[in-house]
N, C-alpha and C positions, 0 to 999 in steps of 0.2 A: 872660823865658822865651820869649814869643811871638816877640820880635824875633830871638832866637837861632835858634829853630826855622825861621822864614821865610827868613832869610838862608842858613842851612845847606841848606834845601830847594833854593834856587836853585842853589847851588854843586854840590850833589850831583846835581841834575838835569842839569847841563851835563856833569859828569864821567861820569855813568852810561852815556851813549851810547857812550863809549869802552870802558867796562867790558863792554858788551854785545858789541862786536866781538871783544874778547879772549876772552870765554867761548865765543863761537861758533867758535873756531878748530878744534876737533875736528870740527865739522860741515862748515865751509866748506873744509877741506883735503881733503875726500873728493870723489870723482867723483859728480856728480849726473846720472843718466841717465834720460831720459824717452822712452817709446815710445808712439806713437799708431798705430792700425791701422784700416784700412777693408777690408771684404770685399765685393768687387764680382762680380756675376754677369752674363754676357752670353749670353742665350738663343739657342740655335741658331746660334752664331757659329763661324767657322772659326779654328782655333788660330793660324795665321800672321797672319791679319788682326788679331786681338786683340793679339798680341805687338807687331806693327809699329805699331799705333795707339797703344798705351800708350807705347812707346819714343818715338815722335814727340811725344806730348803732354808727356812729362817733359823732353825735351831742350830746352836753351837754347843760344843762340849760343856762349857761352863755356863752358858746362858740359853736354856731351852725356851722354845716358844710354846705357849699354852693354847690349846684348842678346845672350844666349847661349842656343842651343837644345840640347835633349837628345832622346834617342830618344822617339818618341811610341808609346804602347801600341797594339798591333794592334787591340784592342777596348777602347773606352772604358768605364770602370766606371760604375755608376749614380750613385755619389757621388764627388766630387772628393777629392783628397788634402789634406794640411794641413802647412804648414811647422812645423819644430820649432826652438825657441829654442836658441841656442848661445852660451855664455859665451866671451869672448875675454880674453886676458891681456896685451894689448899695453900699452906705456907710455901710450898715449893710446887707451883702449878704445873700440871701436865695437860696439854690440850687433848681432849677426848671426843670421840664421835659416838653417837648412839646408832648402833647397827639395826635400826628398826626394820622389821620384816626380813632380816637376813636369816639364812638357815644355819650359819656358823660364823664364829668370830675367833680371830687369832690375835694374841697379844704377846709382845716380847719387850720387857723392860729391864735393861741392864742396870746395875747399881749406879747411882749418880757419882760424878767426880766432884769432890768438895775440898777446898783448902782455904787458906787465908785470903786469897785473891779472888776466888770465883766459885760459883756453883753451876755445874753443867749437868743437865739430865737429858737423855734422849731415849726414844723408844719407837716401836713399830706396832701398828694396829691394822688388821685386815678384816674387812666386812665382806662376806660372800653371799651372793644372791643367785638363785636359780631362775631361769626363764626358759621359754619353750625350745630354744635352739642352743642352749648351753648354760655356762656359768659365767657370772661377772664378779670380779674381785676388785675392791677398792683398797689399794696398798698405800698406807699412810705412814710417813716418817716425820717425826717431830723432834725438835731440840728446844730446850728452855734454858736460858743462860742469864745469870746475874753476876756482874763484876763489881768489885769495890771501886769507888769513884777515882781516887787519887792514883791507883796503880793500873787502871783499866788499859791505858795505852801500852804499857809494858807487857801486861799479860796477854792482851789481844794480839800483839806483835808476835809473841812466842807461840801462841795458839795457832795463828795463821801459818807460821813457818812449819809447824808439825802437822796440823790437820788440814791446812788450806782454809779458804774463806768459808763462811757459813753456806754460801751457795754451792761451792765445790763439795763440801761435806755432804749436803743433802743430795746433790746429784750423784755422787759416788755411792752413797748408801742405797738409793733407789735402783741405780743401774746394776749394782752388785746383787741386790735382791732379785731383780728380774732375771739376771743371768743364772742364778742358782735355781730359780723356779723353772726356767726353760730347760735346765738339765734334767729336772724331774718330770716336767710336763712340756714336751717339745711343741705341741700344737697350741700356741699362745699368740694372741694378738694384743698389741699395745694401742689402746684407743686414745689415751691422753697421758701426757707426762708433764707435770707442772711443778716448778720450783720458783718461789718468790724471787723477783729480781732478774729472771731469765725468761726468754720467749717460751710460750707453751708449745709443746710438740704433739702432733697427732699423726704418727707414722702409719697406723693401720685403720684410720677412721673410715675409709671407704669400705673396707672389708667388714668392719663391724656394722656399718649401716645396712649391709645386706642381711645381717642376722637379726638386728633389733629395729623394728619399725618405729617411725616417728610417733610421738605421743598421741596425736590426733587420730592416726590410723589405728593404733592399738586400742584406743578407747572405744572405737566402734566395732572392732573385730573380736574383742575378748569379752566374755560375760562380766557384768559389773562385779559379781561376787569374787572374781579372781583377780581383780585389778588392785595393785598397790595404791595407797592413798595419794601418792604424788602425781598420779596420772589424771586426777580430777581436772576438768576443764578450767582454764584460767579466765578471769573476766576479760571482756573485750577491751576495756579501758581501765588501766590501773589508776588508783587514787594516789595523791601525793604521799599519803602515809604508807601505802603499799610499796611505792618506789623507794622511799626512804628505808623502810625495813629490809627490803630485798637487797639494797646496796650495802647496808651494814652487815647482813648475813654473808654476802659474797666476800666482803673485805675480811671478815673473820675467817672464812674458809681459806683465804689466801695468806693467812698469817699476819694480817694487819689489824690495827685498831682504828675504828672509824673516826675517833676524835683526836688522833695523833697528828699534830701539825707538822712534826718532824718527818713522819712517814709520807705525808702529803707532799711536802717539799722535795723529798727524795724521789718520789714518783715523777714529779715535774722534771727534775734534773736528768733522770734516765730516760725521758721521753716515753713513759709508760702511760699512754692515753687512756687505756682501759681502767687502770687504778685511779687515775685522776678523775675520770667520769664518775666512778663509784664514790670517791671522796666527796665530790660535789653533790651527787644525789643523796648521799648519806647525811649531809648537812651537819656534820660534827666538827668541821674545821672552818677557819676564817679565811676569806678570800682577800682580806685587806691587811692582815697582820704582816709586819715587816721582819726580815731576818736581821742578822747582826750587821749587815752592810746597808740596812735601810731600804731593802728591795721587797716589793710585794710579790705574791706568787705569779701574777701576770708579768711583771718585769723580769722575774727569773726565767719564765718560759720564753720571753722574747730574747733574752741574752743567750739562751741555749739553742736558739734557732728551732723552736718547736711550733710550727704553724698550726698543727692539729690541736695542740694543747692551748695555744693562744685563742683558737676558735672556740674552744670549750669554755674558757674563763671569761673572755671579753663580753659575751652577752649577759653573763650573770652580774657583771659590774655596771652595766648601763643603767643609768637612772639612780645609782646609789651615790652617796657622798664620797668624794675621793678621800683616801686615807690622809690624815694630816701629817705633814712633815716638819711642823714647827718644832723648835727646840723645847717649847713648853709642853707639847704633847708627847715628846719622845720619852722613851724609857731612860731615866737618868743612869741606870746601871749599864745600858748598852746604847749610847748615843750614836746616831748615824755617822759614818766615816766618809770624808771626802777624799778618795784616793787620788784625785787629780792634783792635789797639792803636794804629792810625794813624787820625786823624780822617778821616771820609769826604770832607769837602770838600778836604782836603789831598791825599788819594789821587786824587780826581777831577782835581785840577789837574795832578798829575804824569802821570796817564794821558793827559790831553789833550796834554801836551808830548811824550810818547813817541810818541803817534799821529802827530805831525807829521813825525817822522823817517822816512827811507827804510830801515826795518828789516823783516825778516821776522817772522812770528808768533813763532818761537822766540827771536829777538833781542829782541822787545818784552817777552816774558815774562821773559827773563833780565835785561833792563834794569829791569823793575818790581821783581823780586826783589832785585837788587843795590841799587837805590835804597832799598828798604824796610829792608834790613839796615843801610845807612848811617844812615838816619833814626833807627832804634831805638837805634843806638849813640850818636848825638849826643844824642838825647833823654835817654838814661840819664846821659850826662855832664852835660847841662844841669841835670837834676834834682839831681844830686849837688852841683853848684856853688851851687844856689839853696837848699840846706838851711840 
C-alpha cells in the first residue's frame, strides 16, 4: 500500500503542475492592469517651469514625452484639482485619467511588447494643476498585461527574473521618475506614493498640508468662481448608492476591479483591510463563495490571522444563510478537499515540490487541491485492492 501511494504521489506531483496551468486559464486569459501613482508638490513654482522640467525628466532618446498645455485660470485656487479615472474599451486597454481642470498634461507611451506568449503595454501620464502656493503633479504609471493561459507560468517566471514582480516594476518606475524630476526641479515634495499590493507612503504629507488647506477651509476662503468642481461640499450623510459608487471608483483608481472575486481574496490574504472594506462597500463580490479548498472569505481571514478583516466580514454575514457545504451544492468541477485525510509528511513533501515551480499563489493553491483530489482517489482505489 505504501509503495502504491508513494509512486502515485510522484506521478501526480509531476502532472499536477500542468493541471494548475489549465485551471488558471480563466484567470490568465484576462487583462491584468496595475496602476501606480505619486502625488508631487512644487512649492512656489511657475507652471511652465514645472511642466517643462517633468517633460524633460521623463523623455528618453528613443521615447520622448509629449506635453500639451491648457488654459491657465486667471486666479489660482487654494487647492489643486484632481484627475478622474476613465475606463477604455480598446482591444489592448490602457488605463487613462482625465486631467480635468489641469493646466498641462504629459504622456509617454513606449511601444508595447508582444509575442506568442504575452502582450505587455506600459506608459506614464502626468496631470499638472496650479494652486495659490505652487504646482501639484499627479504622476501615474500603468502596465497592462495579458498572457496566454497554458504558458503563463513559464512566461511569468522568466518575466519576474528579468523585470522583477509587477510591484517591483511599478515601484522602480515611479522612484526612477521622481529621481529624474528631482534632478531638474530640486524643490519637490512627495505627498503620496501608492503601488497596489504595497503600503501607501506619505513622506512629505505634513509639509504639503502647510501649503494646501483642507477642503472645508478652502471652500470658505476662496471665491466660488475660482473653486474646482471637486471642492463642492459633500452631503452630511452618504446614501448606500453613493457609498457603493465611491468604493468602486476607489478600487478602479487602485488598479482593481470591484467585481473580481480573485482580487478580493488576494486582499484578504495580504491583510489589506482598506481594499477589503472597499470590496465589501462596492457590493460586487460574494462573501459566501468558497475557494478551491472549500473556504469562505471569512474562513480565509481567520486562517491568516487577520482580526481587522474578520471584524469587517463577520457583521456582514450575521443573519444570512450559511454557505452550503453539501456535496450536492458543491461545484462538481472543484469539490471541497479534506486535507486532514492526507498524512502531514506527505502533504509537506508535495507542498515543497509545488513551491519550487514558477507558479502564482492561485496556481499553487489550485495545484495543491488538484493533487489532493488525485491522491484521495488513488488511495481509495488502493484500499479497495488491498481488502
